[in-house]
C-alpha positions as CSV (number, residue, x, y, z in Angstrom):
1,M,-25.9,-6.5,-33.8
2,T,-24.0,-5.1,-30.8
3,P,-25.5,-2.3,-28.7
4,H,-24.3,1.2,-29.3
5,P,-24.5,4.2,-27.0
6,K,-27.3,6.6,-27.9
7,Q,-25.4,9.7,-27.1
8,K,-21.7,10.6,-26.6
9,I,-20.6,10.8,-23.0
10,S,-19.0,14.1,-22.5
11,K,-15.4,14.4,-21.1
12,G,-16.7,16.1,-18.0
13,R,-19.2,13.4,-17.2
14,R,-16.6,10.7,-17.9
15,D,-14.0,12.4,-15.7
16,R,-16.5,13.0,-12.8
17,R,-17.3,9.1,-12.9
18,R,-13.5,8.4,-12.7
19,A,-12.9,10.9,-9.8
20,H,-12.7,8.2,-7.2
21,D,-10.5,5.8,-9.2
22,A,-7.1,7.2,-8.3
23,L,-4.6,5.2,-6.4
24,R,-3.9,6.2,-2.8
25,H,-0.7,6.3,-1.0
26,P,-0.4,3.3,1.5
27,H,-0.6,4.4,5.1
28,L,2.7,3.8,6.7
29,V,3.8,4.3,10.3
30,T,7.4,4.6,11.8
31,C,8.7,1.4,13.6
32,P,9.8,2.6,17.1
33,T,12.6,0.0,17.1
34,C,14.4,0.5,13.7
35,K,12.7,3.8,12.5
36,N,11.7,2.4,9.2
37,K,8.4,2.8,7.6
38,R,6.0,-0.2,7.9
39,P,2.2,-0.8,7.5
40,P,0.3,-0.3,10.9
41,H,-0.7,-3.3,12.9
42,Q,1.8,-5.6,11.2
43,V,5.2,-7.0,12.1
44,C,8.1,-4.9,11.0
45,P,9.7,-6.5,8.0
46,Y,13.0,-5.0,8.7
47,C,13.6,-5.8,12.4
48,G,10.9,-8.3,13.1
49,T,9.3,-6.7,16.0
50,Y,5.8,-6.0,17.0
51,R,4.6,-3.9,19.9
52,G,8.1,-4.0,21.4
53,R,8.6,-7.7,21.2
54,V,10.7,-9.7,18.7
55,V,8.2,-11.9,16.8
56,I,10.2,-13.2,14.0
57,E,14.0,-13.5,13.5
58,I,15.2,-11.5,10.5
59,E,18.5,-12.8,8.9
60,E,21.0,-10.2,7.7
61,E,21.4,-10.2,4.0
62,G,25.2,-10.4,4.2
63,A,25.3,-13.1,6.9
64,A,24.4,-16.0,4.4
65,E,27.8,-15.9,2.6
C-alpha cells in the first residue's frame, strides 16, 4: 500500500510553501559601448567588449552572404 496524507494541506499552507518558487527577472546591465543589455561581469554578446577592451570579434549577420 502506498502512503497517504493524514490530513488535507490547506490552500494557504500550500501557497505559503510555494512563496519562494517564483522566477526572478535576470539582472542585466547596460553595455557602455553598444548600449545593449547584458549580464554583469560577462563579455557583451552584441559587440564583444569587456571593460572597454574588444575580447572577441563579433561577425555581422549580413556579412556572411
